[in-house]
Backbone as a printed PyTorch tensor [residue, N CA C, xyz], in Angstrom:
tensor([[[ 11.4790,  12.7510,  -5.4170],
         [ 10.3800,  12.0150,  -5.9970],
         [ 10.6890,  10.5260,  -5.9040]],

        [[  9.7510,   9.7360,  -5.3690],
         [ 10.0070,   8.2980,  -5.2650],
         [ 10.2210,   7.6490,  -6.6310]],

        [[ 11.0630,   6.6270,  -6.6540],
         [ 11.2890,   5.8650,  -7.8860],
         [ 10.0300,   5.0910,  -8.2510]],

        [[  9.3830,   4.5010,  -7.2280],
         [  8.1670,   3.7150,  -7.4130],
         [  7.3140,   3.8600,  -6.1610]],

        [[  6.0040,   3.9830,  -6.3540],
         [  5.0510,   3.9980,  -5.2450],
         [  4.1660,   2.7610,  -5.3940]],

        [[  4.0430,   1.9930,  -4.3210],
         [  3.2000,   0.8010,  -4.3220],
         [  1.9030,   1.0790,  -3.5750]],

        [[  0.7820,   0.7300,  -4.2120],
         [ -0.5250,   0.8600,  -3.5910],
         [ -1.2580,  -0.4650,  -3.7220]],

        [[ -2.2810,  -0.6420,  -2.9110],
         [ -3.0870,  -1.8530,  -2.9690],
         [ -3.6780,  -2.1500,  -1.6110]],

        [[ -4.5000,  -3.1800,  -1.5330],
         [ -5.1830,  -3.4970,  -0.2810],
         [ -4.2420,  -4.0220,   0.7880]],

        [[ -4.7310,  -3.9860,   2.0230],
         [ -3.9690,  -4.5380,   3.1400],
         [ -3.6650,  -6.0040,   2.8810]],

        [[ -2.4410,  -6.3950,   3.2200],
         [ -2.0640,  -7.7950,   3.0820],
         [ -1.6010,  -8.2180,   1.7050]],

        [[ -1.5720,  -7.2930,   0.7380],
         [ -1.2020,  -7.6640,  -0.6310],
         [  0.3070,  -7.8740,  -0.7840]],

        [[  1.0880,  -7.3500,   0.1560],
         [  2.5400,  -7.5390,   0.0930],
         [  3.3110,  -6.2960,  -0.2920]],

        [[  2.7340,  -5.1230,  -0.0900],
         [  3.4190,  -3.8790,  -0.4810],
         [  4.7670,  -3.7250,   0.2250]],

        [[  4.8090,  -4.0230,   1.5050],
         [  6.0660,  -3.8700,   2.2490],
         [  7.0980,  -4.8990,   1.8140]],

        [[  6.6840,  -6.1470,   1.6900],
         [  7.6110,  -7.2050,   1.2760],
         [  8.1510,  -6.9400,  -0.1220]],

        [[  7.2440,  -6.6940,  -1.0640],
         [  7.6550,  -6.4260,  -2.4440],
         [  8.4380,  -5.1200,  -2.5150]],

        [[  8.0230,  -4.1350,  -1.7410],
         [  8.7190,  -2.8500,  -1.7320],
         [ 10.1780,  -2.9710,  -1.3300]],

        [[ 10.4290,  -3.7460,  -0.2800],
         [ 11.8180,  -3.9470,   0.1630],
         [ 12.6310,  -4.6600,  -0.9260]],

        [[ 12.0280,  -5.6690,  -1.5360],
         [ 12.7280,  -6.4130,  -2.5890],
         [ 12.9640,  -5.5290,  -3.8120]],

        [[ 11.9800,  -4.7430,  -4.1630],
         [ 12.0980,  -3.8360,  -5.2980],
         [ 13.1920,  -2.8010,  -5.0440]],

        [[ 13.2130,  -2.2480,  -3.8420],
         [ 14.2480,  -1.2750,  -3.4900],
         [ 15.6380,  -1.8930,  -3.5920]],

        [[ 15.7830,  -3.1100,  -3.0950],
         [ 17.0710,  -3.7940,  -3.1740],
         [ 17.4890,  -3.9990,  -4.6300]],

        [[ 16.5640,  -4.4470,  -5.4650],
         [ 16.8700,  -4.7090,  -6.8770],
         [ 17.1880,  -3.4270,  -7.6330]],

        [[ 16.5910,  -2.3080,  -7.2030],
         [ 16.8460,  -1.0230,  -7.8600],
         [ 18.0240,  -0.2730,  -7.2310]],

        [[ 18.5570,  -0.7930,  -6.1280],
         [ 19.6770,  -0.1470,  -5.4570],
         [ 19.2890,   1.1640,  -4.7990]],

        [[ 18.1090,   1.1890,  -4.1710],
         [ 17.6230,   2.4150,  -3.5440],
         [ 17.0070,   2.0830,  -2.1890]],

        [[ 16.5230,   3.0890,  -1.4970],
         [ 15.9320,   2.8890,  -0.1840],
         [ 14.4540,   2.5220,  -0.2590]],

        [[ 13.9300,   2.0720,   0.8830],
         [ 12.5250,   1.7040,   0.9880],
         [ 11.8970,   2.4540,   2.1540]],

        [[ 10.6610,   2.8580,   1.9710],
         [  9.9190,   3.5360,   3.0350],
         [  8.4620,   3.0850,   2.9840]],

        [[  7.8710,   2.8820,   4.1500],
         [  6.4840,   2.4550,   4.2820],
         [  5.7690,   3.4880,   5.1530]],

        [[  4.7140,   4.1070,   4.6210],
         [  4.0470,   5.1700,   5.3810],
         [  3.3440,   4.6360,   6.6270]],

        [[  2.8750,   3.3880,   6.6090],
         [  2.2940,   2.8240,   7.8320],
         [  3.3570,   2.7150,   8.9200]],

        [[  4.5650,   2.2970,   8.5430],
         [  5.6650,   2.2220,   9.5130],
         [  6.0320,   3.6170,  10.0240]],

        [[  5.9860,   4.6210,   9.1390],
         [  6.2610,   6.0050,   9.5530],
         [  5.2660,   6.4490,  10.6210]],

        [[  3.9870,   6.1280,  10.4200],
         [  2.9430,   6.5300,  11.3740],
         [  3.1570,   5.8460,  12.7150]],

        [[  3.4180,   4.5450,  12.6900],
         [  3.6420,   3.7980,  13.9290],
         [  4.8360,   4.3760,  14.6860]],

        [[  5.9220,   4.6710,  13.9820],
         [  7.1160,   5.2350,  14.6250],
         [  6.8270,   6.6170,  15.2100]],

        [[  6.1250,   7.4500,  14.4680],
         [  5.8420,   8.8180,  14.9290],
         [  4.8750,   8.8290,  16.1130]],

        [[  3.8940,   7.9310,  16.0920],
         [  2.8610,   7.9140,  17.1290],
         [  3.2170,   7.0390,  18.3250]],

        [[  4.1720,   6.1040,  18.1460],
         [  4.5520,   5.2180,  19.2470],
         [  3.4710,   4.2200,  19.6140]],

        [[  2.6100,   3.9000,  18.6550],
         [  1.5500,   2.9100,  18.8820],
         [  1.1120,   2.3320,  17.5530]],

        [[  0.4270,   1.2130,  17.6070],
         [  0.0190,   0.5320,  16.3860],
         [ -1.1080,   1.2820,  15.6860]],

        [[ -1.2790,   0.9590,  14.4070],
         [ -2.3890,   1.5400,  13.6590],
         [ -3.7100,   1.0940,  14.2610]],

        [[ -3.8030,  -0.1700,  14.6690],
         [ -5.0260,  -0.6630,  15.3100],
         [ -5.3520,   0.1540,  16.5560]],

        [[ -4.3350,   0.4890,  17.3490],
         [ -4.5590,   1.3070,  18.5490],
         [ -5.0380,   2.7120,  18.1800]],

        [[ -4.4840,   3.2880,  17.1430],
         [ -4.9240,   4.6180,  16.7070],
         [ -6.3970,   4.5650,  16.3000]],

        [[ -6.7790,   3.5360,  15.5500],
         [ -8.1830,   3.3720,  15.1480],
         [ -9.0890,   3.2730,  16.3680]],

        [[ -8.7040,   2.4530,  17.3460],
         [ -9.5390,   2.2330,  18.5260],
         [ -9.6060,   3.4900,  19.3940]],

        [[ -8.4580,   4.1290,  19.6040],
         [ -8.4000,   5.2560,  20.5310],
         [ -8.9040,   6.5690,  19.9280]],

        [[ -8.6930,   6.7700,  18.6250],
         [ -9.0360,   8.0700,  18.0330],
         [-10.0000,   7.9940,  16.8620]],

        [[-10.1700,   6.8080,  16.3000],
         [-11.0880,   6.6480,  15.1830],
         [-10.4090,   6.7720,  13.8340]],

        [[-11.1260,   6.3160,  12.8080],
         [-10.5750,   6.3310,  11.4540],
         [-10.2580,   7.7360,  10.9380]],

        [[-11.1260,   8.7550,  11.1660],
         [-10.7930,  10.0990,  10.6420],
         [ -9.4460,  10.6310,  11.1610]],

        [[ -9.1520,  10.3900,  12.4370],
         [ -7.8730,  10.8360,  13.0000],
         [ -6.7170,  10.0910,  12.3410]],

        [[ -6.9020,   8.7700,  12.1440],
         [ -5.8480,   8.0110,  11.4720],
         [ -5.6400,   8.5250,  10.0500]],

        [[ -6.7150,   8.7700,   9.3130],
         [ -6.6000,   9.2310,   7.9210],
         [ -5.8610,  10.5630,   7.8400]],

        [[ -6.0500,  11.4350,   8.8370],
         [ -5.3170,  12.7100,   8.8620],
         [ -3.8160,  12.4620,   9.0500]],

        [[ -3.4790,  11.5450,   9.9520],
         [ -2.0660,  11.1760,  10.1560],
         [ -1.4960,  10.5650,   8.8770]],

        [[ -2.2830,   9.7050,   8.2360],
         [ -1.8510,   9.0300,   7.0170],
         [ -1.6000,  10.0360,   5.8960]],

        [[ -2.5080,  10.9850,   5.7310],
         [ -2.3560,  11.9950,   4.6750],
         [ -1.0550,  12.7650,   4.8520]],

        [[ -0.7630,  13.1590,   6.0850],
         [  0.4750,  13.8910,   6.3670],
         [  1.7080,  13.0080,   6.1020]],

        [[  1.6520,  11.7580,   6.5510],
         [  2.7730,  10.8330,   6.3570],
         [  3.0390,  10.5980,   4.8680]],

        [[  1.9720,  10.4290,   4.0950],
         [  2.1290,  10.2010,   2.6550],
         [  2.7290,  11.4350,   1.9910]],

        [[  2.2470,  12.6100,   2.3360],
         [  2.7790,  13.8350,   1.7280],
         [  4.2760,  13.9740,   2.0240]],

        [[  4.6540,  13.7530,   3.2760],
         [  6.0750,  13.8450,   3.6520],
         [  6.9100,  12.8210,   2.8950]],

        [[  6.3960,  11.6140,   2.7590],
         [  7.1530,  10.5620,   2.0840],
         [  7.2560,  10.8160,   0.5820]],

        [[  6.1620,  11.2070,  -0.0430],
         [  6.1800,  11.4380,  -1.4970],
         [  7.0920,  12.6090,  -1.8490]],

        [[  7.1140,  13.6320,  -1.0190],
         [  7.9410,  14.7980,  -1.3140],
         [  9.3710,  14.6790,  -0.8010]],

        [[  9.6310,  13.6720,   0.0500],
         [ 10.9580,  13.5980,   0.6410],
         [ 11.7080,  12.2930,   0.4810]],

        [[ 11.1750,  11.3580,  -0.3030],
         [ 11.8200,  10.0480,  -0.4340],
         [ 12.0540,   9.7500,  -1.9080]],

        [[ 13.2500,   9.2860,  -2.2240],
         [ 13.5990,   9.0370,  -3.6250],
         [ 13.6100,   7.5620,  -4.0030]],

        [[ 13.3150,   6.6860,  -3.0630],
         [ 13.3690,   5.2580,  -3.3450],
         [ 12.0050,   4.6700,  -3.6340]],

        [[ 11.7770,   3.4770,  -3.0980],
         [ 10.4930,   2.7860,  -3.2460],
         [  9.6500,   3.1170,  -2.0270]],

        [[  8.3960,   3.4220,  -2.2800],
         [  7.4860,   3.8580,  -1.2220],
         [  6.2400,   2.9840,  -1.2370]],

        [[  5.8640,   2.4500,  -0.0660],
         [  4.6300,   1.6770,   0.0730],
         [  3.6380,   2.5070,   0.8760]],

        [[  2.4190,   2.6400,   0.3400],
         [  1.3710,   3.3830,   1.0330],
         [  0.3980,   2.4270,   1.7010]],

        [[ -0.2160,   2.8860,   2.7810],
         [ -1.2540,   2.1030,   3.4270],
         [ -2.4240,   1.8950,   2.4760]],

        [[ -3.1770,   0.8250,   2.7070],
         [ -4.2550,   0.4470,   1.8130],
         [ -5.2980,   1.5250,   1.5730]],

        [[ -5.5720,   2.3580,   2.5650],
         [ -6.6010,   3.3860,   2.4190],
         [ -6.0960,   4.7580,   2.0240]],

        [[ -4.8130,   4.8940,   1.7940],
         [ -4.2530,   6.2140,   1.4660],
         [ -4.9030,   6.8280,   0.2270]],

        [[ -5.3280,   5.9760,  -0.7030],
         [ -5.9110,   6.4620,  -1.9650],
         [ -7.2940,   7.0640,  -1.7820]],

        [[ -7.8920,   6.9270,  -0.6110],
         [ -9.2170,   7.4980,  -0.3680],
         [ -9.1800,   9.0210,  -0.3940]],

        [[ -8.0290,   9.6020,  -0.1190],
         [ -7.8890,  11.0540,  -0.0640],
         [ -7.6000,  11.6280,  -1.4480]],

        [[ -8.4430,  12.5600,  -1.8930],
         [ -8.2990,  13.1560,  -3.2300],
         [ -6.9810,  13.9090,  -3.3720]],

        [[ -6.5320,  14.5870,  -2.3250],
         [ -5.2500,  15.3080,  -2.3910],
         [ -4.0900,  14.3340,  -2.5700]],

        [[ -4.1750,  13.2040,  -1.9010],
         [ -3.1340,  12.1790,  -2.0430],
         [ -3.1140,  11.6550,  -3.4700]],

        [[ -4.2880,  11.3610,  -4.0220],
         [ -4.3420,  10.8800,  -5.4070],
         [ -3.7590,  11.9260,  -6.3560]],

        [[ -4.0600,  13.1870,  -6.1460],
         [ -3.5090,  14.2560,  -6.9910],
         [ -1.9920,  14.3360,  -6.8320]],

        [[ -1.5020,  14.1610,  -5.6160],
         [ -0.0640,  14.2030,  -5.3420],
         [  0.6780,  13.0920,  -6.0900]],

        [[  0.0120,  11.9660,  -6.2980],
         [  0.6410,  10.8170,  -6.9580],
         [  0.6470,  10.9270,  -8.4820]],

        [[ -0.0710,  11.8900,  -9.0190],
         [ -0.0980,  12.0710, -10.4810],
         [  1.3230,  12.3190, -10.9760]],

        [[  1.6960,  11.6410, -12.0430],
         [  3.0280,  11.8060, -12.6110],
         [  4.0870,  10.9000, -11.9980]],

        [[  3.7260,  10.1670, -10.9560],
         [  4.6530,   9.2180, -10.3320],
         [  4.4460,   7.8300, -10.9270]],

        [[  5.4670,   6.9770, -10.7970],
         [  5.3210,   5.5660, -11.1720],
         [  4.6050,   4.8810, -10.0240]],

        [[  3.3420,   4.5420, -10.2420],
         [  2.5290,   3.9210,  -9.2030],
         [  2.1490,   2.5210,  -9.6620]],

        [[  2.4780,   1.5310,  -8.8320],
         [  2.1230,   0.1500,  -9.1220],
         [  1.0270,  -0.2710,  -8.1490]],

        [[ -0.0990,  -0.6790,  -8.7160],
         [ -1.2020,  -1.2250,  -7.9350],
         [ -1.0140,  -2.7270,  -7.8590]],

        [[ -0.7440,  -3.2260,  -6.6590],
         [ -0.6350,  -4.6620,  -6.4260],
         [ -2.0330,  -5.1670,  -6.0760]],

        [[ -2.5710,  -6.0340,  -6.9180],
         [ -3.9490,  -6.4860,  -6.7320],
         [ -4.0000,  -7.9370,  -6.2580]],

        [[ -5.1180,  -8.2850,  -5.6360],
         [ -5.3950,  -9.6760,  -5.2630],
         [ -6.8930,  -9.8230,  -5.0490]],

        [[ -7.3680, -11.0620,  -5.1750],
         [ -8.7840, -11.3010,  -4.9350],
         [ -8.9990, -11.7200,  -3.4820]],

        [[-10.2580, -11.8440,  -3.0780],
         [-10.5760, -12.1200,  -1.6800],
         [-10.0110, -13.4570,  -1.2080]],

        [[ -9.9910, -14.4630,  -2.0680],
         [ -9.4540, -15.7610,  -1.6470],
         [ -7.9600, -15.6630,  -1.3460]],

        [[ -7.2440, -14.8840,  -2.1290],
         [ -5.8230, -14.6680,  -1.8630],
         [ -5.6510, -13.8850,  -0.5550]],

        [[ -6.5120, -12.9100,  -0.3300],
         [ -6.4530, -12.1320,   0.9110],
         [ -6.6550, -13.0270,   2.1290]],

        [[ -7.6040, -13.9440,   2.0340],
         [ -7.8510, -14.8840,   3.1300],
         [ -6.6250, -15.7590,   3.3550]],

        [[ -6.0630, -16.2610,   2.2740],
         [ -4.8870, -17.1290,   2.3820],
         [ -3.7110, -16.4010,   3.0300]],

        [[ -3.5020, -15.1550,   2.6320],
         [ -2.3280, -14.4230,   3.1240],
         [ -2.4890, -13.8870,   4.5270]],

        [[ -3.6260, -13.2940,   4.8130],
         [ -3.7770, -12.6040,   6.0970],
         [ -4.6690, -13.3470,   7.0620]],

        [[ -5.4560, -14.2970,   6.5360],
         [ -6.4570, -14.9240,   7.3720],
         [ -7.5640, -13.9370,   7.6980]],

        [[ -7.4500, -12.7350,   7.1180],
         [ -8.3840, -11.6390,   7.4140],
         [ -8.6120, -11.5600,   8.9210]],

        [[ -7.5140, -11.4180,   9.6470],
         [ -7.5880, -11.4590,  11.0980],
         [ -8.0210, -10.1240,  11.7060]],

        [[ -8.3490, -10.1570,  12.9720],
         [ -8.8670,  -8.9730,  13.6540],
         [ -7.7940,  -7.9340,  13.9530]],

        [[ -6.5310,  -8.2250,  13.7010],
         [ -5.4990,  -7.2080,  13.8760],
         [ -5.6520,  -6.1090,  12.8250]],

        [[ -6.4780,  -6.3470,  11.8160],
         [ -6.7970,  -5.3540,  10.7930],
         [ -8.0740,  -4.6540,  11.2400]],

        [[ -7.9860,  -3.4150,  11.7340],
         [ -9.1580,  -2.7830,  12.3630],
         [-10.3740,  -2.6400,  11.4530]],

        [[-10.1840,  -2.5060,  10.1560],
         [-11.3290,  -2.3540,   9.2710],
         [-11.9870,  -3.6850,   8.9180]],

        [[-11.3950,  -4.7790,   9.3960],
         [-11.9310,  -6.1030,   9.0690],
         [-12.3780,  -6.8730,  10.3050]],

        [[-12.6410,  -6.1760,  11.3930],
         [-12.8620,  -6.8370,  12.6750],
         [-14.1740,  -7.6040,  12.7870]],

        [[-15.2330,  -7.2190,  12.0710],
         [-16.5350,  -7.8380,  12.2890],
         [-16.7830,  -9.0300,  11.3560]],

        [[-16.9280,  -8.7890,  10.0770],
         [-17.1500,  -9.8580,   9.0860],
         [-16.0740,  -9.6840,   8.0280]],

        [[-14.9020, -10.2800,   8.2330],
         [-13.7390,  -9.9800,   7.3980],
         [-13.9330, -10.1420,   5.8910]],

        [[-14.5020, -11.2450,   5.4500],
         [-14.6660, -11.4400,   3.9920],
         [-15.5730, -10.3790,   3.3950]],

        [[-16.6950, -10.1440,   4.0230],
         [-17.6590,  -9.1550,   3.5270],
         [-17.0330,  -7.7610,   3.5470]],

        [[-16.3780,  -7.4280,   4.6420],
         [-15.7720,  -6.1010,   4.7480],
         [-14.6420,  -5.9300,   3.7420]],

        [[-13.8520,  -6.9850,   3.5070],
         [-12.7670,  -6.8800,   2.5220],
         [-13.3470,  -6.6130,   1.1410]],

        [[-14.4010,  -7.3400,   0.7910],
         [-15.0470,  -7.1220,  -0.5150],
         [-15.5730,  -5.6990,  -0.6350]],

        [[-16.2090,  -5.1990,   0.4360],
         [-16.7460,  -3.8350,   0.4070],
         [-15.6300,  -2.8020,   0.2870]],

        [[-14.5400,  -3.0200,   1.0130],
         [-13.3960,  -2.1050,   0.9050],
         [-12.8670,  -2.0840,  -0.5270]],

        [[-12.7470,  -3.2600,  -1.1200],
         [-12.2220,  -3.3280,  -2.4870],
         [-13.1810,  -2.7040,  -3.4920]],

        [[-14.4750,  -2.8680,  -3.2810],
         [-15.4450,  -2.2220,  -4.1740],
         [-15.3080,  -0.7100,  -4.1070]],

        [[-15.0310,  -0.1910,  -2.9250],
         [-14.8840,   1.2520,  -2.7450],
         [-13.5320,   1.7730,  -3.2330]],

        [[-12.5120,   0.9280,  -3.2290],
         [-11.1520,   1.4030,  -3.5080],
         [-10.5690,   0.9880,  -4.8560]],

        [[-11.0290,  -0.1140,  -5.4140],
         [-10.4070,  -0.6530,  -6.6320],
         [-10.2780,   0.4120,  -7.7240]],

        [[-11.3470,   1.1500,  -7.9860],
         [-11.2920,   2.1630,  -9.0430],
         [-10.3010,   3.2770,  -8.7140]],

        [[-10.0860,   3.5460,  -7.4310],
         [ -9.1110,   4.5690,  -7.0320],
         [ -7.6890,   4.0700,  -7.2660]],

        [[ -7.4390,   2.8080,  -6.9160],
         [ -6.1300,   2.2200,  -7.2040],
         [ -5.8610,   2.2600,  -8.7070]],

        [[ -6.8490,   1.8360,  -9.4770],
         [ -6.6790,   1.7880, -10.9330],
         [ -6.5030,   3.1740, -11.5290]],

        [[ -7.1980,   4.1650, -10.9670],
         [ -7.1270,   5.5490, -11.4590],
         [ -5.7050,   6.1130, -11.3820]],

        [[ -4.9970,   5.7950, -10.3140],
         [ -3.6680,   6.3940, -10.1170],
         [ -2.5290,   5.5070, -10.5940]],

        [[ -2.8370,   4.2590, -10.9570],
         [ -1.7910,   3.2920, -11.2880],
         [ -1.1790,   3.5180, -12.6620]],

        [[  0.1390,   3.4570, -12.6980],
         [  0.8890,   3.3980, -13.9430],
         [  0.8550,   1.9740, -14.4720]],

        [[  0.8620,   1.0140, -13.5310],
         [  0.8470,  -0.4120, -13.8620],
         [  0.0690,  -1.1620, -12.7930]],

        [[ -0.5780,  -2.2440, -13.2010],
         [ -1.2860,  -3.1240, -12.2800],
         [ -0.5890,  -4.4810, -12.3250]],

        [[ -0.2360,  -4.9970, -11.1450],
         [  0.4310,  -6.2960, -11.0570],
         [ -0.4020,  -7.1930, -10.1460]],

        [[ -0.9370,  -8.2630, -10.7170],
         [ -1.6990,  -9.2370,  -9.9310],
         [ -0.7300, -10.0560,  -9.0900]],

        [[ -1.0750, -10.2410,  -7.8350],
         [ -0.2020, -10.9850,  -6.9260],
         [ -0.7130, -12.3840,  -6.6280]],

        [[ -1.9230, -12.6950,  -7.0560],
         [ -2.5370, -13.9880,  -6.7580],
         [ -1.6520, -15.1420,  -7.2310]],

        [[ -1.3430, -16.0540,  -6.2970],
         [ -0.5820, -17.2450,  -6.6410],
         [  0.8700, -16.9870,  -7.0070]],

        [[  1.3680, -15.8010,  -6.7490],
         [  2.7620, -15.4640,  -7.0820],
         [  3.5780, -15.2790,  -5.8160]],

        [[  4.8530, -15.6040,  -5.9130],
         [  5.7710, -15.3450,  -4.8060],
         [  6.1380, -13.8610,  -4.8180]],

        [[  6.6450, -13.3460,  -3.6920],
         [  7.1020, -11.9620,  -3.6870],
         [  8.1590, -11.6850,  -4.7670]],

        [[  9.0200, -12.6630,  -5.0160],
         [ 10.0410, -12.5020,  -6.0530],
         [  9.4060, -12.3370,  -7.4270]],

        [[  8.3760, -13.1370,  -7.7010],
         [  7.6810, -13.0460,  -8.9930],
         [  6.9450, -11.7160,  -9.1330]],

        [[  6.3460, -11.2480,  -8.0590],
         [  5.6500,  -9.9550,  -8.0840],
         [  6.6510,  -8.8230,  -8.2970]],

        [[  7.7790,  -8.9050,  -7.6170],
         [  8.8240,  -7.8900,  -7.7830],
         [  9.2830,  -7.8240,  -9.2340]],

        [[  9.5490,  -8.9790,  -9.8240],
         [  9.9750,  -9.0150, -11.2290],
         [  8.8720,  -8.4750, -12.1420]],

        [[  7.6380,  -8.8290, -11.8760],
         [  6.5220,  -8.3440, -12.6930],
         [  6.4070,  -6.8150, -12.6060]],

        [[  6.6500,  -6.2600, -11.4260],
         [  6.6120,  -4.7970, -11.2720],
         [  7.7370,  -4.1420, -12.0660]],

        [[  8.9370,  -4.7070, -11.9750],
         [ 10.0700,  -4.1870, -12.7560],
         [  9.7480,  -4.2370, -14.2490]],

        [[  9.2150,  -5.3640, -14.6900],
         [  8.8770,  -5.5420, -16.1130],
         [  7.7940,  -4.5530, -16.5360]],

        [[  6.7550,  -4.4000, -15.7140],
         [  5.6390,  -3.5270, -16.0580],
         [  6.0870,  -2.0760, -16.2060]],

        [[  7.0400,  -1.6720, -15.3610],
         [  7.5370,  -0.2950, -15.4100],
         [  8.7530,  -0.1430, -16.3120]],

        [[  9.2090,  -1.2710, -16.8540],
         [ 10.4060,  -1.2900, -17.7130],
         [ 11.6030,  -0.6580, -17.0090]],

        [[ 11.7860,  -1.0710, -15.7510],
         [ 12.9050,  -0.5640, -14.9570],
         [ 14.0530,  -1.5500, -14.9760]],

        [[ 15.2420,  -1.0310, -14.9390],
         [ 16.4540,  -1.8580, -14.9170],
         [ 16.9530,  -1.9720, -13.4830]],

        [[ 17.4450,  -3.1460, -13.1540],
         [ 18.0110,  -3.3540, -11.8340],
         [ 19.3390,  -2.6370, -11.7210]],

        [[ 19.6690,  -2.2920, -10.4740],
         [ 20.9370,  -1.5960, -10.2070],
         [ 22.1070,  -2.5410, -10.3190]]])
């Protein structure tokens, strides 16, 4: 069972904070998006273009299940992993931290660039729509919510530790 699972929108810093959190807790780090890229030998953007979102979501669901059942450290999930009801049920009882940010922070961090396949047409509008569809799902499964707006990764990491009342290794 993972020590902590990080969820939130693309670009919020799940991987960066996850690595720092794992280091502070003295445990390993795993990112399900990285697992998919390694297993498929191609980028997530390429999977979206070549096979479509439903095919990617099936790969993501499998990757998340394997990681949640087989990893004991800090785990970062892709932004859309929470769309799957089975995944949300699997996360019940786990320490889940929802890393949140507003659209202006998303623009600042990612530039909402086209390397994000779900944001290719009108990035600001699409990001807002994605968040409207997902925010309640993130909140539903979260043990703690940590706002990342205007914070450094170090500050977010500390806020996550504090929110979960976890001690560093």
